[in-house]
N, C-alpha and C positions, 0 to 999 in steps of 0.2 A: 788222687785222680778225681776230677770233677766231671759232671755230665757235659760240660762245654769243651772238654779236651777233644780236639779234632781227630786224634789218632785213636784214643781209647774208646770213644763212643761207638764208632762203626765196628770195632773189634768185639765189644760186648754185645752189640746187636746181632752180629753174625754168630757168636757163640750161643746166645740165647735161642736163636732160630734153630741152630743145629741140635741143641740139647732140649729144647722145649721152652716155650715162652714163659712158663711159670718158674723157671730157674732163677735163683737170686744171683746178683752180681758177684757175690763172693764165691759161689759155686762155679760160675762161668770163669772167674779168674783162676780158680783151681785147675779147671780143665785146660785153659790157655797155657798155664805154667807147665802142666803135665805134657802137653803137646810140644812146647818149647824144649823141655828137658829131654824128651824122646829124640827130637831132632839133634840136639846138641850131643847126646850120647852116641849117636850113630857115627860121629866123627872119631870117637874113641873105640869104635867097633864093639859096642855093647848093645846088642839088639834087645836085651831083656826089658829095658825101660820102654822102648817102642812097643813091644808086645803088651806090656801092662797098660800103656796108654790106649792102644787099640782095643784091648779088652774092655776097658772102662767105657770108651765111646760106643762100642758094639751094643752094650746092654741098654743104651738109650734109643736105639733104632726101633721103630715099630716092627711088629712081627713080619709083615710082608717084606720090608726092607732087609730084615735079618736074613730071611730065606734067600732073597736075591743076592745078598753079599756072600753068603755061604756057598751058593751055587757058583758064583763067579770065581771065588777063591778055589773051590774044589776043581772046577774045570781047568784053571790055569796051573794047578798043582799036578795035574795028570800029564 
């Protein structure tokens, strides 16, 4: 993939924005692949891959966003 790839560039930019702008492209690619695999495994009714993917993304949220996420998840689970 090159930087001129019209599909990959916006994808990496979005991943970098979500993960933090200091993340390397290789790390962004790892997260993109994890997200893809989580979605693909849902078709096979295996939610463990999705849970692992969500857990990895969660740790990159700033503290206030972590708390907001936990609050929302807790409210919807009740």
